[in-house]
C-alpha positions, 0 to 999 in steps of 0.5 A, spaced: 618 401 467 615 404 473 612 401 479 605 403 477 605 400 470 607 393 474 602 394 479 600 387 482 605 383 479 612 380 482 616 375 485 618 374 492 622 368 495 620 365 502 625 359 503 630 356 500 633 348 500 640 346 498 643 349 492 637 351 488 630 349 491 626 355 493 619 356 495 616 363 493 610 367 491 608 370 484 604 376 485 599 377 479 593 382 478 588 376 479 591 373 485 598 370 488 601 363 486 605 359 491 611 356 488 613 351 487 606 350 483 604 346 477 599 349 472 594 345 469 593 346 461 587 348 459 589 348 451 583 351 448 580 355 455 578 349 458 581 343 461 578 337 457 572 334 460 573 338 467 569 344 469 573 350 472 570 350 478 572 343 479 579 345 477 579 350 483 576 345 488 582 340 486 587 346 488 589 349 481 592 356 482 592 358 475 591 355 468 595 355 462 592 356 455 595 356 448 595 362 444 596 358 437 589 354 438 585 360 441 588 364 435 585 359 430 579 358 434 575 362 436 580 368 435 583 372 440 579 378 438 573 375 440 576 372 447 579 380 448 572 382 447 570 377 452 574 380 457 580 375 456 580 367 456 580 367 464 573 371 464 571 367 457 572 360 461 569 363 468 576 362 471 577 368 476 584 366 478 591 367 475 592 365 467 598 363 463 599 363 455 604 360 451 607 364 445 604 359 440 611 357 438 611 350 440 605 348 437 607 352 430 614 348 430 611 341 433 605 340 429 609 343 423 615 337 423 612 332 428 618 331 432 617 330 440 620 335 445 623 330 449 627 325 446 632 319 448 639 321 450 641 316 444 638 322 439 643 327 442 648 330 437 645 326 431 644 329 424 638 326 423 634 332 422 640 335 417 638 336 410 643 336 404 642 344 404 643 345 411 637 347 413 635 342 418 628 342 415 627 334 416 620 332 418 617 326 422 616 320 417 609 320 414 608 327 416 607 333 412 611 339 414 606 345 416 611 350 418 616 354 415 621 359 419 625 365 417 628 370 420 622 375 421 617 369 423 613 363 421 609 361 416 604 355 417 598 352 415 592 351 420 591 343 422 584 345 422 582 347 415 589 348 412 589 355 411 595 359 411 597 364 417 603 367 419 606 368 426 611 374 428 614 376 435 609 382 434 603 378 432 604 373 438 605 379 443 598 382 440 595 375 440 597 374 448 595 381 450 588 380 447 588 373 451 589 377 457 594 372 461 597 374 467 603 371 464 605 371 457 611 367 454 616 370 448 615 367 441 621 363 440 624 358 435 623 351 438 628 346 436 629 338 438 635 334 439 634 332 432 637 338 429 644 339 428 649 343 432 649 348 427 642 349 426 641 350 434 646 356 434 642 359 428 635 358 432 638 361 438 640 367 435 634 368 431 630 367 438 634 372 441 633 377 436 625 375 437 626 376 444 628 383 443 622 384 438 617 381 443 619 386 449 619 392 444 612 390 442 610 388 449 612 395 452 608 398 446 601 394 447 602 395 455 601 403 454 596 402 448 592 398 452 592 402 458 587 401 464 588 393 463 591 389 468 599 388 467 601 382 464 608 379 465 612 377 459 617 371 460 623 370 456 624 363 453 631 359 454 633 355 448 639 351 447 637 344 447 643 339 450 649 344 449 651 347 455 654 353 452 648 355 448 644 354 454 648 358 458 649 364 453 641 364 452 640 365 459 645 370 460 643 374 453 635 374 456 637 375 463 640 381 462 636 383 456 633 391 456 629 394 451 628 402 452 628 400 460 624 394 459 626 387 461 623 380 462 619 379 468 621 371 468 623 366 464 621 359 461 626 353 460 623 350 453 626 346 447 629 340 447 631 336 454 634 330 455 630 327 460 636 323 463 640 330 464 634 334 466 637 337 472 644 338 469 640 342 463 636 346 468 642 347 473 646 351 467 640 355 466 638 357 473 646 358 474 645 364 469 638 367 470 637 373 475 635 369 482 630 374 483 625 372 477 621 366 477 623 360 472 617 356 469 619 349 466 615 348 460 611 341 458 613 337 464 609 333 470 612 326 471 614 325 479 622 325 478 622 330 473 618 335 478 623 333 483 629 334 479 626 341 476 625 344 483 632 341 486 635 345 480 631 352 481 625 351 477 619 354 480 613 353 476 611 347 471 605 345 466 604 339 462 598 336 458 600 329 460 595 328 467 589 330 463 591 326 456 593 320 459 587 320 464 582 320 458 586 313 456 584 310 463 591 311 466 591 314 473 597 316 478 597 312 484 602 313 490 605 306 487 606 308 480 601 309 474 596 304 473 591 303 467 584 302 470 581 298 464 585 292 467 581 286 469 583 287 476 580 293 477 573 290 475 572 288 482 576 293 486 570 296 490 575 302 493 578 308 491 583 309 485 588 311 491 586 310 498 590 316 500 588 320 495 583 326 497 581 328 490 573 328 489 574 322 485 577 318 490 572 320 496 566 319 492 567 313 487 570 306 486 575 304 481 570 298 479 565 304 477 570 308 473 573 301 470 565 300 468 565 307 465 571 306 460 568 299 458 562 302 457 565 308 453 562 313 458 564 320 458 564 321 465 570 316 465 575 322 463 572 327 467 573 323 474 580 320 472 582 327 470 580 330 476 584 325 480 590 326 476 590 333 476 589 333 483 595 328 484 600 332 481 598 339 484 598 336 491 605 333 490 608 340 488 604 342 494 607 337 498 614 339 495 613 346 497 611 344 504 618 340 504 622 346 502 619 350 507 620 345 513 627 343 510 625 336 508 625 336 501 630 330 500 627 326 505 620 327 501 624 326 494 626 319 497 620 317 500 615 319 494 620 317 488 622 310 491 614 308 492 612 311 485 618 308 481 620 302 486 627 306 487 629 312 489 630 317 483 
């Protein structure tokens, strides 16, 4: 691929700490992303209850939207006509879109992405014919995978749809994100080893098709800003599968085109997170960025960064905020608790977010009790700023050589012990 075709896109490493932690810069046509970075999730081209202007003010460098949801509503063609989802939502900074694979699979089977170690290697998803098409109890399966793609029914109206690697690329090109992810088959720790192997090979073949279609669309849509395509590493809890996937996608070349970066996805055992991410980063090209999909807890961020991950996304900060849970330096608390009724002080005295510099915990407690929508807005601003600021501090610590000291201080205060 020529340099002109990738104008404005790339990655530079500015500093390293320990074996794998690093600080860098991802270059996109809509601005640079200083890494490590947390990328807030705006599933339907909006971070729920918060203005894009507020997200910029709290320090968000990029927003990640969901290809599956925007395809279903309002439709990727309309978003393309609007100039891409960034322009559509009045966000001028860098943007990410996922491939839709996670939603197709998770909404189809109902299993979680991250499960306890007690499930690892189990055969709970196995079926008599070996297809591993188990579904979470009480949930109807809405998706069916084959070697060419996935058939699924909309969670909105039950209408039937089909995603293939090519169609996922077409949707994401239309959405106009600076960073797109290849279409992959999500597996969970509930799947058998045999099925993990089949899914991994299917994902490898889909990755080749994604690169080919990405190349075609980039040329067809000449004049549009270059959109980076990142491959997704699967393999669940198995070291050999994770390493194989990393080597395969890291070296993958289709007519001279390669992945611009990589996402680390699928089933991850929380207690072995750093080890699993380490297997992947051992094998991936050092000069390309790595994104850890769907994690935002403090100990996970430190573990992922120490193992070589550069960016992260997760819906959790905004989701828990809407249920009155907020992050503080001393841990997560619930503002509907009785003690907050008379706390005429900020949620966190040391927080610099708009919420903490303008409102008291007592007022927000009242908003939740009164079922006022403003409660979600104020708590989401606080939680997103908390995570964004934490990763900003981690970046500064890598640059200063103080990563381990910061990790001990922050996790020790948050969890009551060093993690």
